[in-house]
Backbone as JSON, one array per atom type, in Angstrom:
{
  "sequence": "MDTGIIAILLHQLPYQFRGLSIISTVIYILNLSLFVVLLGIFTARLILYPRQAFHKFGTVIDELASLACPVVAFLTIVGMTAMTTGQAWGHGWAIFGYVLWWISAFFSLATVFGTFYLA",
  "N": [[95.2, 66.98, -11.87], [96.21, 68.97, -10.5], [94.66, 71.27, -11.15], [92.37, 70.58, -9.59], [93.36, 70.54, -7.1], [93.9, 73.15, -6.74], [91.3, 74.23, -6.95], [90.11, 73.29, -4.65], [91.69, 74.4, -2.68], [91.17, 77.14, -3.07], [88.62, 77.31, -2.37], [88.64, 76.51, 0.27], [90.2, 78.47, 1.34], [91.07, 80.67, 3.97], [90.98, 83.42, 3.84], [88.55, 84.86, 2.49], [86.76, 86.39, -0.16], [84.25, 88.14, -2.03], [83.91, 87.04, -4.8], [85.4, 84.67, -4.74], [84.54, 82.14, -4.29], [83.1, 81.74, -6.6], [85.09, 81.75, -8.5], [86.65, 79.4, -7.59], [84.59, 77.68, -8.22], [84.42, 77.75, -11.1], [87.18, 76.82, -11.62], [86.83, 74.38, -10.65], [85.05, 73.22, -12.4], [86.5, 73.42, -14.79], [88.43, 71.51, -14.18], [86.87, 69.25, -13.95], [86.04, 68.97, -16.66], [88.53, 68.68, -17.96], [89.35, 66.27, -16.89], [87.3, 64.53, -17.92], [87.85, 64.6, -20.65], [90.65, 63.87, -20.79], [90.59, 61.34, -19.62], [88.96, 60.09, -21.46], [90.74, 59.97, -23.56], [92.74, 58.4, -22.6], [91.22, 56.01, -22.19], [90.48, 55.45, -24.82], [93.09, 54.95, -25.94], [93.58, 52.51, -24.5], [91.65, 50.88, -25.51], [91.86, 50.94, -28.37], [94.62, 50.19, -28.9], [95.39, 47.89, -27.24], [97.45, 45.73, -26.8], [99.96, 47.08, -27.2], [99.62, 49.06, -25.18], [99.5, 47.63, -22.79], [101.82, 46.34, -22.88], [103.71, 48.44, -22.58], [102.91, 49.2, -20.02], [104.12, 47.09, -18.53], [106.78, 47.33, -19.17], [107.88, 49.88, -19.09], [108.54, 51.91, -16.55], [107.71, 54.45, -16.02], [105.18, 54.56, -17.15], [103.74, 52.75, -15.95], [103.73, 53.92, -13.36], [102.13, 56.07, -13.8], [99.5, 55.16, -13.73], [98.26, 55.7, -11.43], [97.44, 58.26, -11.43], [94.85, 58.9, -12.8], [93.14, 58.13, -10.71], [93.69, 59.73, -8.59], [93.22, 62.25, -9.52], [90.51, 61.8, -9.82], [89.82, 61.77, -7.1], [90.2, 64.47, -6.33], [88.11, 65.65, -7.58], [86.0, 64.47, -6.39], [86.28, 65.38, -3.79], [85.93, 68.11, -4.12], [83.3, 68.09, -5.24], [81.87, 67.2, -3.04], [82.22, 69.27, -1.2], [81.26, 71.47, -2.55], [78.66, 70.96, -3.7], [77.46, 69.83, -1.56], [77.14, 71.86, 0.32], [75.78, 73.82, -1.23], [73.49, 72.58, -2.28], [72.36, 70.83, -0.45], [71.89, 68.07, 1.88], [71.47, 65.73, 0.66], [73.22, 65.76, -1.65], [75.62, 65.97, -0.38], [75.59, 63.23, 0.67], [75.83, 61.99, -1.97], [78.37, 62.8, -2.55], [79.79, 61.44, -0.75], [79.12, 58.65, -1.36], [80.56, 58.67, -3.81], [83.12, 58.94, -2.96], [83.48, 56.31, -1.86], [83.5, 54.92, -4.24], [85.77, 55.79, -5.41], [87.59, 54.81, -3.47], [87.36, 52.16, -4.03], [88.42, 52.15, -6.78], [90.99, 52.97, -6.24], [92.01, 50.8, -4.68], [91.84, 48.81, -6.74], [93.59, 49.79, -8.51], [96.08, 49.7, -7.1], [96.22, 46.83, -6.72], [96.0, 46.11, -9.4], [98.43, 47.28, -10.43], [100.46, 45.6, -9.39], [99.83, 43.38, -10.51], [100.49, 43.94, -13.15], [103.1, 44.53, -13.04]],
  "CA": [[95.11, 66.89, -10.44], [96.53, 70.35, -9.98], [93.42, 72.18, -11.06], [91.5, 70.16, -8.56], [93.79, 71.0, -5.79], [93.82, 74.59, -6.78], [89.84, 74.64, -6.59], [89.9, 72.92, -3.25], [92.46, 75.47, -1.95], [90.63, 78.45, -3.15], [87.37, 77.1, -1.73], [88.94, 76.42, 1.65], [91.09, 79.56, 1.77], [90.55, 81.49, 5.11], [90.78, 84.82, 3.43], [87.53, 84.76, 1.48], [86.21, 87.58, -0.7], [82.88, 87.77, -2.64], [84.07, 86.26, -5.97], [86.3, 83.56, -4.62], [83.59, 80.86, -4.51], [82.7, 81.51, -8.07], [86.47, 81.32, -9.21], [86.78, 77.95, -7.32], [83.72, 76.74, -9.0], [84.85, 77.78, -12.5], [88.27, 75.92, -11.7], [86.22, 73.0, -10.47], [84.44, 72.8, -13.79], [87.63, 73.12, -15.78], [89.16, 70.24, -13.59], [86.01, 68.17, -14.34], [86.14, 68.76, -18.07], [89.82, 68.22, -18.24], [89.34, 64.93, -16.46], [86.56, 63.63, -18.78], [88.66, 64.57, -21.84], [91.91, 63.01, -20.66], [90.19, 59.96, -19.36], [88.48, 59.57, -22.69], [91.9, 59.67, -24.41], [93.42, 57.19, -21.89], [90.42, 54.75, -22.35], [90.52, 55.07, -26.19], [94.37, 54.19, -25.99], [93.61, 51.18, -23.99], [90.58, 50.07, -26.4], [92.38, 50.87, -29.7], [95.88, 49.68, -28.87], [95.57, 47.17, -25.83], [98.6, 45.1, -26.71], [101.16, 48.05, -26.93], [99.54, 49.78, -23.91], [99.9, 46.79, -21.56], [103.42, 45.96, -22.91], [104.41, 49.56, -22.07], [102.77, 49.05, -18.63], [104.91, 46.15, -18.07], [108.27, 47.45, -19.39], [108.28, 51.32, -18.91], [108.17, 52.2, -15.14], [106.92, 55.66, -15.94], [103.79, 54.21, -17.66], [103.07, 52.12, -14.77], [103.6, 54.95, -12.27], [101.04, 56.94, -14.03], [98.22, 54.49, -13.61], [97.54, 56.16, -10.28], [96.96, 59.62, -11.78], [93.37, 59.18, -12.92], [92.47, 57.87, -9.4], [94.01, 60.88, -7.66], [92.42, 63.26, -10.16], [89.14, 61.59, -9.41], [89.64, 62.19, -5.68], [90.1, 65.8, -6.19], [86.78, 65.86, -8.03], [85.06, 63.82, -5.38], [86.32, 66.19, -2.71], [85.3, 69.33, -4.56], [81.83, 67.88, -5.36], [81.25, 67.08, -1.73], [82.21, 70.56, -0.5], [80.54, 72.51, -3.31], [77.17, 70.59, -3.85], [76.83, 69.7, -0.18], [76.92, 73.17, 0.96], [74.92, 74.71, -1.97], [72.32, 72.0, -2.68], [71.68, 70.08, 0.63], [72.32, 66.89, 2.54], [71.62, 64.52, -0.38], [74.4, 65.92, -2.45], [76.8, 65.46, 0.46], [75.67, 61.81, 0.65], [76.26, 61.6, -3.14], [79.91, 62.87, -2.5], [80.43, 60.18, 0.16], [79.2, 57.41, -2.4], [81.67, 58.94, -4.96], [84.43, 58.6, -2.18], [83.67, 54.92, -1.78], [83.86, 54.36, -5.47], [87.32, 56.16, -5.59], [88.39, 53.9, -2.65], [87.44, 50.77, -4.95], [89.24, 52.4, -7.78], [92.35, 52.94, -5.55], [92.41, 49.32, -4.43], [91.91, 48.19, -7.93], [94.81, 50.35, -9.12], [97.29, 49.08, -6.38], [96.5, 45.45, -7.17], [96.48, 45.94, -10.96], [99.81, 47.55, -10.57], [101.22, 44.4, -8.96], [99.64, 42.32, -11.51], [101.14, 44.26, -14.5], [104.52, 44.7, -13.07]],
  "C": [[95.36, 68.22, -9.92], [95.49, 71.33, -10.04], [92.47, 71.75, -10.01], [91.98, 70.66, -7.15], [93.56, 72.49, -5.63], [92.28, 75.03, -6.46], [89.53, 74.36, -5.23], [90.52, 74.04, -2.34], [91.66, 76.74, -2.01], [89.12, 78.31, -2.37], [87.44, 77.07, -0.28], [89.65, 77.57, 2.18], [90.45, 80.47, 2.88], [90.28, 82.87, 4.71], [89.68, 84.93, 2.23], [87.08, 86.14, 0.95], [85.1, 87.12, -1.64], [82.92, 86.92, -3.79], [84.77, 84.95, -5.96], [85.63, 82.21, -4.77], [83.43, 80.67, -5.93], [83.94, 81.24, -8.87], [86.8, 79.89, -8.81], [85.86, 77.18, -8.06], [84.07, 76.65, -10.48], [86.15, 76.84, -12.54], [87.77, 74.41, -11.56], [85.82, 72.43, -11.91], [85.33, 72.52, -14.83], [88.21, 71.89, -15.45], [88.19, 69.05, -13.95], [85.92, 67.9, -15.92], [87.52, 68.27, -18.61], [89.88, 66.74, -18.02], [88.66, 64.19, -17.35], [87.22, 63.51, -20.11], [89.73, 63.66, -21.73], [91.63, 61.56, -20.32], [89.59, 59.35, -20.61], [89.6, 59.19, -23.64], [92.57, 58.54, -23.87], [92.57, 55.92, -22.44], [90.59, 54.46, -23.94], [91.99, 54.57, -26.68], [94.24, 52.83, -25.74], [92.64, 50.37, -24.93], [91.4, 49.84, -27.77], [93.76, 50.0, -29.78], [96.15, 48.89, -27.48], [96.99, 46.42, -25.74], [99.83, 45.98, -26.28], [100.96, 48.72, -25.62], [99.99, 48.95, -22.84], [101.25, 46.29, -21.62], [104.13, 47.17, -22.41], [104.19, 49.58, -20.5], [103.79, 48.26, -17.95], [106.5, 46.26, -18.21], [108.81, 48.85, -18.94], [107.77, 51.74, -17.46], [107.39, 53.58, -15.02], [105.41, 55.51, -16.25], [103.09, 53.67, -16.59], [102.71, 52.95, -13.59], [102.37, 55.66, -12.46], [99.72, 56.4, -14.11], [97.39, 55.17, -12.47], [97.02, 57.59, -10.5], [95.57, 59.82, -11.96], [92.6, 58.97, -11.49], [92.71, 59.2, -8.5], [93.31, 62.15, -8.23], [90.81, 63.15, -9.78], [88.79, 61.94, -7.98], [89.44, 63.53, -5.62], [88.64, 66.22, -6.8], [85.84, 65.45, -7.05], [85.1, 64.85, -4.19], [85.73, 67.61, -2.92], [83.81, 69.32, -4.63], [81.18, 67.88, -3.97], [81.21, 68.46, -0.99], [81.29, 71.49, -1.36], [78.99, 72.25, -3.2], [76.56, 70.32, -2.58], [76.49, 70.85, 0.41], [75.76, 73.98, 0.28], [73.48, 74.06, -2.17], [71.56, 71.07, -1.58], [72.43, 68.84, 1.07], [72.44, 65.75, 1.49], [72.78, 64.52, -1.23], [75.58, 65.54, -1.66], [76.84, 63.82, 0.6], [76.27, 61.26, -0.76], [77.9, 61.72, -3.22], [80.53, 61.61, -1.66], [80.31, 58.83, -0.74], [80.36, 57.6, -3.25], [83.01, 58.69, -4.21], [84.52, 57.11, -2.09], [84.0, 54.46, -3.18], [85.4, 54.77, -5.78], [88.04, 55.28, -4.75], [88.5, 52.51, -3.42], [88.43, 50.95, -5.97], [90.72, 52.34, -7.27], [92.85, 51.59, -5.31], [92.73, 48.5, -5.79], [93.31, 48.65, -8.72], [96.11, 49.7, -8.4], [97.4, 47.57, -6.79], [96.7, 45.23, -8.52], [97.92, 46.33, -11.26], [100.67, 46.34, -10.42], [101.02, 43.42, -9.98], [100.39, 42.67, -12.83], [102.53, 44.28, -14.32], [105.24, 43.43, -12.98]]
}
């Protein structure tokens, strides 16, 4: 989540210099790669050890609270995708960012209701 916020802040910083957009894009790609790797690890944990994972979600409050982290991290990716690709590659990519935003809204609602179900 932090790398996504840093990428967005660098992209929107009012004091721009020539290489700042490149730096923000590099941090955005780092954020995207970290998200894919960590989401893969989280999904593998749920697939390989479902009973232990769901037991921890029901008993350990820190595990339950961390279920919102992938959604927030995905929202930082969506925001930077809309800003970067919408400006660089045209209106169609801005629409793509908008569609990603609606997908993240669905994931947010699923997380909220899933948290109440697991608790």
